[in-house]
Each structure stands twice: as C-alpha cells, then as structure tokens.
C-alpha positions as a LaTeX table, in Angstrom:
\begin{tabular}{lrrr}
\hline
Residue & $x$ (\AA) & $y$ (\AA) & $z$ (\AA) \\
\hline
Met1 & $-30.94$ & 58.89 & $-18.72$ \\
Leu2 & $-30.02$ & 55.43 & $-19.94$ \\
Asp3 & $-31.50$ & 55.93 & $-23.43$ \\
Ala4 & $-29.77$ & 59.31 & $-23.69$ \\
Arg5 & $-26.47$ & 57.56 & $-23.04$ \\
Leu6 & $-27.08$ & 54.71 & $-25.49$ \\
Ala7 & $-28.72$ & 56.44 & $-28.46$ \\
Pro8 & $-25.59$ & 58.34 & $-29.62$ \\
Val9 & $-23.66$ & 55.07 & $-29.69$ \\
Leu10 & $-26.28$ & 53.57 & $-32.00$ \\
Asp11 & $-26.22$ & 56.67 & $-34.22$ \\
Asp12 & $-22.45$ & 56.42 & $-34.47$ \\
Leu13 & $-22.63$ & 52.75 & $-35.49$ \\
Arg14 & $-25.15$ & 53.60 & $-38.22$ \\
Ser15 & $-22.98$ & 56.42 & $-39.54$ \\
Arg16 & $-19.98$ & 54.09 & $-39.87$ \\
Ser17 & $-21.86$ & 51.19 & $-41.52$ \\
Leu18 & $-21.33$ & 49.07 & $-38.40$ \\
Tyr19 & $-24.95$ & 48.81 & $-37.27$ \\
Arg20 & $-26.18$ & 45.21 & $-37.16$ \\
Val21 & $-29.68$ & 44.06 & $-38.07$ \\
Arg22 & $-31.15$ & 40.59 & $-37.60$ \\
Arg23 & $-32.73$ & 38.78 & $-40.53$ \\
Val24 & $-35.67$ & 36.51 & $-39.80$ \\
Val25 & $-35.64$ & 32.95 & $-41.10$ \\
Asp26 & $-39.04$ & 31.36 & $-41.67$ \\
Gly27 & $-38.81$ & 27.58 & $-41.62$ \\
Arg28 & $-35.81$ & 25.28 & $-41.71$ \\
His29 & $-32.25$ & 26.52 & $-41.49$ \\
Ala30 & $-30.92$ & 24.87 & $-44.62$ \\
Val31 & $-29.38$ & 25.70 & $-48.01$ \\
Arg32 & $-32.69$ & 26.88 & $-49.45$ \\
Met33 & $-34.31$ & 29.31 & $-47.02$ \\
Lys34 & $-36.95$ & 31.97 & $-46.67$ \\
Val35 & $-35.29$ & 35.05 & $-45.17$ \\
Asp36 & $-37.25$ & 38.21 & $-44.40$ \\
Gly37 & $-40.01$ & 36.84 & $-46.59$ \\
Arg38 & $-37.91$ & 36.09 & $-49.68$ \\
Asp39 & $-36.45$ & 32.85 & $-51.00$ \\
Cys40 & $-32.67$ & 32.62 & $-51.18$ \\
Ile41 & $-29.72$ & 30.22 & $-51.16$ \\
Asn42 & $-27.75$ & 30.32 & $-47.93$ \\
Phe43 & $-23.98$ & 30.71 & $-48.14$ \\
Cys44 & $-23.29$ & 32.09 & $-44.65$ \\
Ser45 & $-24.18$ & 29.41 & $-42.10$ \\
Asn46 & $-21.92$ & 26.99 & $-40.22$ \\
Asp47 & $-24.03$ & 23.95 & $-41.13$ \\
Tyr48 & $-21.07$ & 22.37 & $-42.89$ \\
Leu49 & $-22.56$ & 18.89 & $-43.30$ \\
Gly50 & $-26.18$ & 19.90 & $-43.80$ \\
Leu51 & $-27.30$ & 18.17 & $-40.61$ \\
Ala52 & $-29.28$ & 21.10 & $-39.16$ \\
Ser53 & $-32.20$ & 20.11 & $-41.36$ \\
Asp54 & $-31.53$ & 16.36 & $-41.56$ \\
Pro55 & $-34.82$ & 14.54 & $-40.74$ \\
Arg56 & $-32.97$ & 11.83 & $-38.80$ \\
Val57 & $-31.55$ & 14.40 & $-36.39$ \\
Ala58 & $-34.91$ & 16.13 & $-36.06$ \\
Glu59 & $-36.61$ & 12.78 & $-35.40$ \\
Ala60 & $-34.15$ & 11.95 & $-32.62$ \\
Ala61 & $-34.90$ & 15.29 & $-30.97$ \\
Ser62 & $-38.66$ & 14.87 & $-31.43$ \\
Asn63 & $-38.64$ & 11.38 & $-29.89$ \\
Ala64 & $-36.59$ & 12.62 & $-26.95$ \\
Phe65 & $-38.90$ & 15.61 & $-26.41$ \\
Ala66 & $-41.84$ & 13.20 & $-26.22$ \\
Arg67 & $-39.96$ & 10.89 & $-23.86$ \\
Val68 & $-38.17$ & 13.28 & $-21.49$ \\
Gly69 & $-39.81$ & 16.68 & $-21.96$ \\
Thr70 & $-38.53$ & 20.09 & $-23.01$ \\
Gly71 & $-36.09$ & 21.12 & $-20.28$ \\
Ser72 & $-33.55$ & 19.66 & $-17.90$ \\
Ser73 & $-34.98$ & 21.70 & $-14.98$ \\
Gly74 & $-31.69$ & 22.30 & $-13.20$ \\
Ser75 & $-27.92$ & 22.39 & $-13.31$ \\
Ala76 & $-26.10$ & 19.15 & $-13.95$ \\
Leu77 & $-24.91$ & 18.93 & $-10.34$ \\
Ile78 & $-28.42$ & 19.38 & $-8.94$ \\
Ser79 & $-31.14$ & 17.69 & $-11.00$ \\
Gly80 & $-30.38$ & 18.38 & $-14.65$ \\
Tyr81 & $-27.97$ & 15.62 & $-15.69$ \\
Asn82 & $-29.95$ & 13.28 & $-17.95$ \\
Ala83 & $-29.00$ & 9.89 & $-19.37$ \\
Glu84 & $-28.96$ & 11.58 & $-22.81$ \\
His85 & $-26.27$ & 13.99 & $-21.60$ \\
Arg86 & $-24.15$ & 11.17 & $-20.26$ \\
Ala87 & $-24.54$ & 9.09 & $-23.42$ \\
Leu88 & $-23.54$ & 12.04 & $-25.63$ \\
Glu89 & $-20.46$ & 12.75 & $-23.51$ \\
Glu90 & $-19.41$ & 9.10 & $-23.71$ \\
Glu91 & $-19.94$ & 8.96 & $-27.46$ \\
Leu92 & $-18.03$ & 12.20 & $-28.06$ \\
Ala93 & $-15.11$ & 10.92 & $-25.98$ \\
Asp94 & $-15.11$ & 7.62 & $-27.88$ \\
Phe95 & $-15.26$ & 9.38 & $-31.25$ \\
Leu96 & $-12.34$ & 11.65 & $-30.37$ \\
Gly97 & $-10.31$ & 8.93 & $-28.68$ \\
Arg98 & $-10.22$ & 10.86 & $-25.40$ \\
Pro99 & $-10.90$ & 9.50 & $-21.90$ \\
Arg100 & $-13.72$ & 11.95 & $-21.11$ \\
Ala101 & $-15.85$ & 14.76 & $-22.50$ \\
Leu102 & $-18.01$ & 17.33 & $-20.72$ \\
Leu103 & $-21.09$ & 18.94 & $-22.28$ \\
Phe104 & $-21.79$ & 22.68 & $-21.85$ \\
Ser105 & $-24.81$ & 24.73 & $-22.88$ \\
Thr106 & $-22.89$ & 26.69 & $-25.55$ \\
Gly107 & $-19.45$ & 26.89 & $-27.10$ \\
Trp108 & $-19.07$ & 30.32 & $-25.50$ \\
Ala109 & $-19.80$ & 28.89 & $-22.06$ \\
Thr110 & $-17.29$ & 26.12 & $-22.71$ \\
Asn111 & $-14.38$ & 28.45 & $-23.47$ \\
Met112 & $-15.23$ & 30.88 & $-20.70$ \\
Gly113 & $-15.65$ & 28.12 & $-18.16$ \\
Val114 & $-12.52$ & 26.20 & $-19.12$ \\
Leu115 & $-10.18$ & 29.20 & $-19.19$ \\
Lys116 & $-11.44$ & 30.70 & $-15.95$ \\
Ala117 & $-11.15$ & 27.30 & $-14.26$ \\
Leu118 & $-7.63$ & 26.54 & $-15.49$ \\
Leu119 & $-6.07$ & 29.99 & $-15.05$ \\
Gly120 & $-5.79$ & 32.66 & $-12.40$ \\
Arg121 & $-3.55$ & 35.43 & $-11.16$ \\
Gly122 & 0.09 & 34.45 & $-11.47$ \\
Asp123 & $-0.58$ & 32.29 & $-14.54$ \\
Ala124 & $-0.18$ & 33.15 & $-18.22$ \\
Val125 & $-2.23$ & 32.65 & $-21.36$ \\
Val126 & $-0.61$ & 32.97 & $-24.79$ \\
Ala127 & $-3.16$ & 33.33 & $-27.56$ \\
Asp128 & $-3.55$ & 34.18 & $-31.24$ \\
Glu129 & $-4.97$ & 37.64 & $-31.85$ \\
Leu130 & $-7.60$ & 36.21 & $-34.23$ \\
Asn131 & $-8.97$ & 33.66 & $-31.77$ \\
His132 & $-12.73$ & 33.58 & $-31.31$ \\
Ala133 & $-14.16$ & 36.25 & $-29.01$ \\
Ser134 & $-15.07$ & 33.64 & $-26.39$ \\
Leu135 & $-11.40$ & 32.68 & $-26.08$ \\
Ile136 & $-10.39$ & 36.32 & $-25.85$ \\
Asp137 & $-12.98$ & 37.11 & $-23.18$ \\
Gly138 & $-12.22$ & 33.92 & $-21.27$ \\
Ala139 & $-8.51$ & 34.72 & $-21.24$ \\
Arg140 & $-9.15$ & 38.27 & $-20.03$ \\
Ala141 & $-11.63$ & 37.16 & $-17.37$ \\
Ser142 & $-9.26$ & 34.53 & $-15.99$ \\
Gly143 & $-7.01$ & 37.14 & $-14.37$ \\
Ala144 & $-3.91$ & 35.54 & $-15.91$ \\
Gln145 & $-1.28$ & 37.60 & $-17.69$ \\
Tyr146 & $-2.47$ & 37.71 & $-21.28$ \\
Trp147 & $-0.05$ & 37.63 & $-24.21$ \\
Arg148 & $-2.03$ & 38.17 & $-27.40$ \\
Val149 & 0.34 & 37.38 & $-30.27$ \\
Ala150 & 0.16 & 38.33 & $-33.93$ \\
His151 & $-1.81$ & 35.87 & $-36.02$ \\
Ala152 & 0.11 & 32.63 & $-36.69$ \\
Asp153 & 3.40 & 34.22 & $-35.58$ \\
Leu154 & 5.36 & 31.27 & $-34.22$ \\
Asn155 & 8.27 & 33.47 & $-33.15$ \\
Ala156 & 5.91 & 35.62 & $-31.08$ \\
Tyr157 & 4.46 & 32.49 & $-29.46$ \\
Glu158 & 7.93 & 31.26 & $-28.63$ \\
Arg159 & 9.00 & 34.57 & $-27.08$ \\
Ala160 & 5.87 & 34.79 & $-24.94$ \\
Leu161 & 6.17 & 31.20 & $-23.75$ \\
Gln162 & 9.84 & 31.66 & $-22.93$ \\
Gln163 & 8.99 & 34.73 & $-20.87$ \\
Ala164 & 6.25 & 32.87 & $-19.04$ \\
Ala165 & 8.72 & 30.08 & $-18.25$ \\
Leu166 & 11.30 & 32.60 & $-17.00$ \\
Asp167 & 8.62 & 34.12 & $-14.76$ \\
Arg168 & 7.78 & 30.61 & $-13.52$ \\
Arg169 & 4.18 & 31.03 & $-14.59$ \\
Phe170 & 1.90 & 28.14 & $-15.47$ \\
Ala171 & 0.91 & 28.85 & $-19.08$ \\
Val172 & $-1.79$ & 27.74 & $-21.50$ \\
Leu173 & $-1.27$ & 28.22 & $-25.24$ \\
Val174 & $-4.70$ & 28.85 & $-26.76$ \\
Thr175 & $-5.63$ & 28.76 & $-30.44$ \\
Asp176 & $-8.50$ & 28.15 & $-32.79$ \\
Gly177 & $-8.04$ & 25.02 & $-34.87$ \\
Val178 & $-9.71$ & 26.64 & $-37.88$ \\
Phe179 & $-10.01$ & 30.42 & $-37.67$ \\
Ser180 & $-13.64$ & 31.33 & $-38.02$ \\
Met181 & $-13.33$ & 34.46 & $-40.16$ \\
Asp182 & $-10.23$ & 33.61 & $-42.21$ \\
Gly183 & $-10.65$ & 29.88 & $-42.77$ \\
Asp184 & $-6.99$ & 29.03 & $-42.23$ \\
Ile185 & $-5.78$ & 26.17 & $-40.04$ \\
Ala186 & $-3.44$ & 26.73 & $-37.11$ \\
Asp187 & 0.02 & 25.19 & $-37.29$ \\
Leu188 & $-0.81$ & 22.78 & $-34.49$ \\
Pro189 & 2.32 & 20.60 & $-34.75$ \\
Ala190 & 4.56 & 23.65 & $-34.29$ \\
Leu191 & 2.40 & 25.04 & $-31.49$ \\
Ala192 & 2.35 & 21.67 & $-29.73$ \\
Gln193 & 6.13 & 21.53 & $-29.90$ \\
Leu194 & 6.46 & 25.05 & $-28.49$ \\
Ala195 & 4.06 & 24.23 & $-25.68$ \\
Arg196 & 5.88 & 21.00 & $-24.87$ \\
His197 & 9.32 & 22.65 & $-24.77$ \\
Ser198 & 8.09 & 25.41 & $-22.46$ \\
Gly199 & 5.98 & 23.21 & $-20.19$ \\
Ala200 & 2.72 & 24.91 & $-21.25$ \\
Ala201 & $-0.61$ & 23.20 & $-21.87$ \\
Leu202 & $-2.13$ & 23.39 & $-25.37$ \\
Met203 & $-5.83$ & 24.26 & $-25.72$ \\
Val204 & $-7.47$ & 24.09 & $-29.16$ \\
Asp205 & $-10.95$ & 25.35 & $-30.00$ \\
Asp206 & $-11.86$ & 23.24 & $-33.02$ \\
Ala207 & $-15.41$ & 24.50 & $-33.48$ \\
His208 & $-14.93$ & 24.84 & $-37.25$ \\
Gly209 & $-12.79$ & 21.75 & $-37.76$ \\
Phe210 & $-14.74$ & 19.19 & $-35.75$ \\
Gly211 & $-16.74$ & 16.93 & $-38.07$ \\
Val212 & $-15.13$ & 18.55 & $-41.13$ \\
Leu213 & $-11.40$ & 17.77 & $-41.14$ \\
Gly214 & $-9.45$ & 14.57 & $-40.73$ \\
Glu215 & $-10.02$ & 11.11 & $-42.15$ \\
Arg216 & $-12.76$ & 10.36 & $-39.61$ \\
Gly217 & $-13.93$ & 13.93 & $-39.06$ \\
Arg218 & $-12.22$ & 14.33 & $-35.71$ \\
Gly219 & $-11.02$ & 17.77 & $-36.74$ \\
Ser220 & $-7.81$ & 19.72 & $-37.20$ \\
Ala221 & $-6.05$ & 17.80 & $-34.42$ \\
Glu222 & $-6.64$ & 14.53 & $-36.28$ \\
Leu223 & $-5.69$ & 16.10 & $-39.61$ \\
Leu224 & $-2.36$ & 17.30 & $-38.20$ \\
Asp225 & $-1.81$ & 14.37 & $-35.80$ \\
Val226 & $-1.75$ & 16.44 & $-32.61$ \\
Glu227 & $-3.33$ & 15.68 & $-29.23$ \\
Pro228 & $-3.88$ & 18.91 & $-27.28$ \\
Glu229 & $-4.42$ & 18.56 & $-23.55$ \\
Val230 & $-7.65$ & 20.54 & $-23.90$ \\
Leu231 & $-9.86$ & 20.13 & $-26.97$ \\
Val232 & $-13.00$ & 22.24 & $-27.28$ \\
Ala233 & $-15.65$ & 22.07 & $-30.01$ \\
Thr234 & $-19.35$ & 22.70 & $-30.55$ \\
Leu235 & $-22.46$ & 20.83 & $-31.62$ \\
Gly236 & $-23.89$ & 23.88 & $-33.38$ \\
Lys237 & $-21.82$ & 23.71 & $-36.56$ \\
Ser238 & $-21.03$ & 20.39 & $-38.27$ \\
Leu239 & $-23.51$ & 18.52 & $-36.03$ \\
Gly240 & $-26.32$ & 20.97 & $-36.72$ \\
Cys241 & $-27.49$ & 21.10 & $-33.10$ \\
Ala242 & $-26.52$ & 23.31 & $-30.13$ \\
Gly243 & $-24.07$ & 23.26 & $-27.24$ \\
Gly244 & $-20.35$ & 22.94 & $-26.67$ \\
Phe245 & $-18.03$ & 20.42 & $-25.09$ \\
Val246 & $-14.49$ & 19.92 & $-23.88$ \\
Ala247 & $-12.59$ & 16.65 & $-24.21$ \\
Gly248 & $-9.49$ & 15.58 & $-22.34$ \\
Ser249 & $-8.14$ & 13.48 & $-19.52$ \\
Glu250 & $-10.13$ & 12.04 & $-16.62$ \\
Thr251 & $-8.39$ & 14.51 & $-14.31$ \\
Leu252 & $-9.18$ & 17.51 & $-16.51$ \\
Ile253 & $-12.88$ & 16.70 & $-16.79$ \\
Glu254 & $-13.30$ & 15.98 & $-13.08$ \\
Tyr255 & $-11.52$ & 19.23 & $-12.29$ \\
Leu256 & $-13.87$ & 21.15 & $-14.59$ \\
Val257 & $-16.90$ & 19.48 & $-13.00$ \\
Gln258 & $-15.76$ & 21.04 & $-9.74$ \\
Lys259 & $-14.43$ & 24.37 & $-10.99$ \\
Ala260 & $-15.97$ & 25.48 & $-14.33$ \\
Arg261 & $-18.50$ & 28.06 & $-13.18$ \\
Thr262 & $-20.33$ & 28.31 & $-16.52$ \\
Trp263 & $-21.03$ & 24.58 & $-16.20$ \\
Val264 & $-21.63$ & 24.35 & $-12.45$ \\
Phe265 & $-24.07$ & 27.25 & $-12.30$ \\
Ser266 & $-25.92$ & 26.83 & $-15.62$ \\
Thr267 & $-29.07$ & 24.86 & $-16.31$ \\
Ala268 & $-28.10$ & 21.75 & $-18.24$ \\
Pro269 & $-29.03$ & 21.74 & $-21.97$ \\
Pro270 & $-32.37$ & 20.17 & $-22.92$ \\
Pro271 & $-31.88$ & 16.38 & $-23.06$ \\
Ala272 & $-33.54$ & 16.32 & $-26.49$ \\
Ile273 & $-30.74$ & 18.47 & $-27.90$ \\
Ala274 & $-28.25$ & 15.93 & $-26.58$ \\
Ala275 & $-30.27$ & 13.19 & $-28.30$ \\
Ala276 & $-30.10$ & 15.16 & $-31.55$ \\
Gly277 & $-26.34$ & 15.55 & $-31.09$ \\
Arg278 & $-25.97$ & 11.80 & $-30.69$ \\
Ala279 & $-27.91$ & 11.19 & $-33.91$ \\
Ala280 & $-25.78$ & 13.71 & $-35.78$ \\
Leu281 & $-22.57$ & 12.18 & $-34.45$ \\
Arg282 & $-23.72$ & 8.74 & $-35.62$ \\
Ile283 & $-24.21$ & 10.18 & $-39.11$ \\
Val284 & $-20.75$ & 11.75 & $-39.09$ \\
Arg285 & $-19.23$ & 8.40 & $-38.13$ \\
Ala286 & $-21.24$ & 6.32 & $-40.60$ \\
Glu287 & $-21.28$ & 8.60 & $-43.65$ \\
Pro288 & $-17.80$ & 9.87 & $-44.61$ \\
Glu289 & $-19.29$ & 10.71 & $-48.00$ \\
Leu290 & $-20.74$ & 13.86 & $-46.40$ \\
Arg291 & $-17.21$ & 15.15 & $-45.78$ \\
Ala292 & $-16.18$ & 14.07 & $-49.26$ \\
Arg293 & $-19.09$ & 16.03 & $-50.73$ \\
Leu294 & $-18.21$ & 19.08 & $-48.64$ \\
His295 & $-14.60$ & 19.05 & $-49.81$ \\
Ala296 & $-15.71$ & 18.60 & $-53.42$ \\
Asn297 & $-17.86$ & 21.71 & $-52.97$ \\
Ile298 & $-14.94$ & 23.64 & $-51.49$ \\
Ala299 & $-12.78$ & 22.69 & $-54.48$ \\
Arg300 & $-15.59$ & 23.69 & $-56.85$ \\
Phe301 & $-15.79$ & 27.13 & $-55.26$ \\
Val302 & $-12.01$ & 27.69 & $-55.17$ \\
Asp303 & $-11.48$ & 26.54 & $-58.75$ \\
Gly304 & $-14.46$ & 28.56 & $-59.96$ \\
Ala305 & $-13.26$ & 31.69 & $-58.19$ \\
Arg306 & $-9.85$ & 31.38 & $-59.83$ \\
Glu307 & $-11.43$ & 30.89 & $-63.25$ \\
Arg308 & $-13.50$ & 34.07 & $-62.81$ \\
Gly309 & $-10.58$ & 36.12 & $-61.53$ \\
Leu310 & $-12.01$ & 36.37 & $-58.04$ \\
Pro311 & $-9.52$ & 36.55 & $-55.16$ \\
Val312 & $-8.87$ & 33.32 & $-53.28$ \\
Asp313 & $-7.20$ & 33.13 & $-49.87$ \\
Glu314 & $-4.72$ & 30.30 & $-50.37$ \\
Arg315 & $-4.59$ & 29.67 & $-46.62$ \\
Ala316 & $-8.27$ & 28.68 & $-46.62$ \\
Val317 & $-8.54$ & 26.41 & $-49.65$ \\
Ser318 & $-9.05$ & 23.25 & $-47.56$ \\
Thr319 & $-11.81$ & 24.54 & $-45.26$ \\
Pro320 & $-15.44$ & 25.54 & $-45.86$ \\
Ile321 & $-14.78$ & 29.15 & $-44.79$ \\
Gln322 & $-13.90$ & 31.27 & $-47.83$ \\
Pro323 & $-13.31$ & 34.95 & $-47.00$ \\
Leu324 & $-13.59$ & 37.58 & $-49.72$ \\
Leu325 & $-11.99$ & 40.76 & $-48.43$ \\
Val326 & $-13.71$ & 44.00 & $-49.39$ \\
Tyr327 & $-11.86$ & 46.12 & $-46.78$ \\
Asp328 & $-14.41$ & 48.96 & $-46.63$ \\
Asp329 & $-17.38$ & 48.46 & $-44.27$ \\
Ala330 & $-19.94$ & 50.26 & $-46.43$ \\
Arg331 & $-18.85$ & 48.40 & $-49.57$ \\
Ala332 & $-19.11$ & 45.07 & $-47.75$ \\
Leu333 & $-22.72$ & 45.90 & $-46.88$ \\
Gln334 & $-23.40$ & 47.01 & $-50.46$ \\
Leu335 & $-22.05$ & 43.76 & $-51.85$ \\
Ser336 & $-24.02$ & 41.65 & $-49.39$ \\
Arg337 & $-27.25$ & 43.48 & $-50.30$ \\
Glu338 & $-26.56$ & 43.14 & $-54.01$ \\
Leu339 & $-26.08$ & 39.39 & $-53.63$ \\
Met340 & $-29.30$ & 39.10 & $-51.63$ \\
Ser341 & $-31.13$ & 40.89 & $-54.44$ \\
Arg342 & $-29.85$ & 38.12 & $-56.71$ \\
Gly343 & $-31.04$ & 35.39 & $-54.33$ \\
Phe344 & $-27.83$ & 34.60 & $-52.42$ \\
Trp345 & $-27.46$ & 35.20 & $-48.69$ \\
Val346 & $-23.85$ & 36.03 & $-47.77$ \\
Ala347 & $-23.25$ & 38.08 & $-44.64$ \\
Ala348 & $-21.02$ & 41.14 & $-44.51$ \\
Ile349 & $-18.51$ & 40.77 & $-41.68$ \\
Arg350 & $-17.27$ & 44.04 & $-40.18$ \\
Pro351 & $-15.46$ & 45.22 & $-37.04$ \\
Pro352 & $-15.35$ & 44.29 & $-34.24$ \\
Thr353 & $-15.80$ & 40.73 & $-35.55$ \\
Val354 & $-12.74$ & 41.32 & $-37.76$ \\
Pro355 & $-9.97$ & 43.91 & $-37.44$ \\
Arg356 & $-10.64$ & 47.41 & $-38.76$ \\
Gly357 & $-9.97$ & 47.72 & $-42.47$ \\
Thr358 & $-10.59$ & 44.01 & $-43.17$ \\
Ala359 & $-14.35$ & 43.96 & $-43.81$ \\
Arg360 & $-15.31$ & 40.97 & $-45.89$ \\
Leu361 & $-17.89$ & 38.57 & $-47.10$ \\
Arg362 & $-17.62$ & 35.29 & $-45.23$ \\
Ile363 & $-18.71$ & 32.65 & $-47.71$ \\
Thr364 & $-19.29$ & 29.21 & $-46.23$ \\
Leu365 & $-19.80$ & 25.93 & $-48.06$ \\
Ser366 & $-21.92$ & 22.96 & $-47.02$ \\
Ala367 & $-22.17$ & 19.36 & $-48.11$ \\
Ala368 & $-25.80$ & 20.21 & $-48.92$ \\
His369 & $-24.88$ & 22.73 & $-51.63$ \\
Glu370 & $-25.16$ & 21.70 & $-55.27$ \\
Phe371 & $-22.52$ & 22.55 & $-57.87$ \\
Ala372 & $-25.08$ & 24.65 & $-59.77$ \\
Gln373 & $-25.72$ & 26.75 & $-56.66$ \\
Ile374 & $-22.00$ & 27.33 & $-56.16$ \\
Asp375 & $-21.56$ & 28.30 & $-59.80$ \\
Gly376 & $-24.53$ & 30.65 & $-59.49$ \\
Leu377 & $-23.00$ & 32.35 & $-56.46$ \\
Leu378 & $-19.66$ & 32.76 & $-58.24$ \\
Asp379 & $-21.35$ & 34.36 & $-61.25$ \\
Ala380 & $-23.37$ & 36.63 & $-58.97$ \\
Leu381 & $-20.21$ & 37.62 & $-57.10$ \\
Ala382 & $-18.36$ & 38.54 & $-60.28$ \\
Gln383 & $-21.34$ & 40.54 & $-61.57$ \\
Ser384 & $-22.02$ & 42.23 & $-58.23$ \\
Leu385 & $-18.41$ & 43.30 & $-57.80$ \\
Arg386 & $-18.49$ & 44.93 & $-61.21$ \\
Ala387 & $-21.76$ & 46.65 & $-60.30$ \\
Leu388 & $-20.38$ & 48.39 & $-57.22$ \\
Pro389 & $-20.22$ & 52.15 & $-57.77$ \\
Val390 & $-16.69$ & 52.39 & $-56.40$ \\
Pro391 & $-13.62$ & 50.12 & $-56.70$ \\
Tyr392 & $-13.94$ & 47.32 & $-54.20$ \\
Gly393 & $-10.30$ & 47.45 & $-53.12$ \\
Leu394 & $-9.06$ & 44.05 & $-54.20$ \\
\hline
\end{tabular}
C-alpha cells in the first residue's frame, strides 16, 4: 500500500524533470574530484575557502579522533559535552565579538531549535520568502504568526512589523545574510533599523557569509556593521567541517541551553569535528589571503562572464554564489549534463529549492580555484549554451 502511494509521486517528478539523483564522490571533496567514476572540476560546493581538504584541518580531526574517539556518546546535557566543544564555542564567540556561542549538530538543527525556542503562539515571525528552508520550516513549526514577505521588500517588512506591533506581538525579523541560491546580500542596516523601531529582534543566518565577507571574515554583519541579536552560521561551508552554531548574549545562549529542543535532545557532534572546526577557524583568522584569493576569483568569473556575453546577476557580484538562470527545469538539467561531459560539475537547481520558473545553475567559487579553471568553465558555459537544442531563455 505504501509503495503504491509513493510510486506515482516519483513518476510525476521524473516527468517534470524534478527527480533528484545523488552523485558519488570518490576521495576528497575539493576542486578536483572524481564523481561517479570520472574526473571533473567542482564548481558547485560551498567550500568557499578550500578548507574541506586542507591537510591541517584533517590532521586536527585525526589527532582528536585518536585522543577522544569517534563519538560524543550522548547529548550535551547528559554526557556528550567535550572540552573540544567548549573550546570551539569560546573561540567562535571571541572571533565574532559576541559574549557566547552554542554549537549544534547541523545548521538545520540550529535554525529549527532557535526559532522554536524563541517563538510560540501569540508571537510573530517576519521573514524573507527566499530564506533557507530551515528558517522557513523553523518559523512554521514555532506556532507563531508567520509573515513571509517578498524578497528584499523593505516596505513589506515594515508593514508586517507595524502590524505585529499593533497586535502587541513579540516579533523576530529573520533573514539570510547571503541568500544561498541568488548570492545577494540582505540589506541588514535597513532591516536592523526596522526591527529596532518596531521592538522586534533581528535574527540573521549567515551560513554563506561567515568566513567569506568582512575585513576579518566575520560575515555580512561585519561587512555592513550590524549586530543582530541572534547570529547563526555553519561550520560546513567556509570552515570545511560540519555543524552549526548560534552566537549572541549570555542570556540568549543560556535560554537556548534550556529550551532549544534540537540541541537538548540531540547527541552532541563528534569532538573531533569540533577540533577540525577550531583548526579551520585559526586558518581563517591567520590567513586573510584566502579571502583575498576568493574575491579575486569572484571578480575573474564576473569579468569573464561579461566579456563572453554571459548574464551576470549584479546583486551577487561580491559573493561566491553566481546564479545563471535557465528558467526551464529540463534545460537546466541539459546544461548541467553538458558541462559535466566537458569536465565541469555544476548542479542544476530546480523547484522546490527555487521558485517555479527560476531553474538555474548555481555556480560557486572557491579560493582553491585557479584562474585557468574559471576561464575553462566560462568557455564551456558559452559553448554549452550555444549547443542546447532550444533557446535557453536568457
């Protein structure tokens, strides 16, 4: 009975070019990879600083595995809170200039746990429609009234916050710092001002800005000189590890220790992963040239795309996420496969990850890319677009 219910759904996804298939990576997750048995250059990961394959990070994890074992064996409030976890939290807080930080098993668990802990019935959450799915699901699961506003529409934010204030609701304004599929940066100064005027708290998920933006790599909040009450980020992108964290006041973190169910009731992350995160964070602090190299690569891609007549999203020119809209789901898959045949791995992004009619290639740059690889991708893109059997809609 169950299979009979599920099989037609899978058939429908296949018929609409929305079926998803995993590719198998053999070996390191780096710029040069072996994927499904073939060599390629990776332009679709979130390893913005190339630290996922950095031997210093791997060595820190290996040493910790030998010293403390493979697992934490329990939740942080029972037996799972290791000295490596505490040290990482302290170092993250120091790096961000915040009183405290709290480590979660994943970025998803962080957003779900924070939103459900902070909000409940009678409260309000005002959020950008293009926020990450974990923010959307956390807002919905909280039980608060949910105002989902049009992307980057400051007037819509203001109206929703004013209504929440009129209704005497406690409100949290929630936004990505860097939007994961579009690459644009939220107008955090304007959002902070709106939140302040309405008495709302500002929560920023800076998963794609942390380690990448700002003079010291503190993220979009540093870049735009804003201090949100709640700052969330991950270790799985610029730090090349795994896990998520929230940074904020002493009161906020102690409250979450008591109330964030995805933290309270989850096994703590392996201590060795925390050790790897600490090593990666030390590299971010000590080697600003990694960020400089990343931004040089972003400029190389943007300038090269313009020279070749490829479309550039001007909102994303300062981040490593470069979307190339193809609009049609089947054509996005075609283009991705054509690029793979030429040795470049770029994923096709389709609904529900992005809104219907906005299928795209999500091209991501890393500090580990070489100019020649970027130029090769740009040439392959121009040639592959011309090779599509139908107009690609740009």
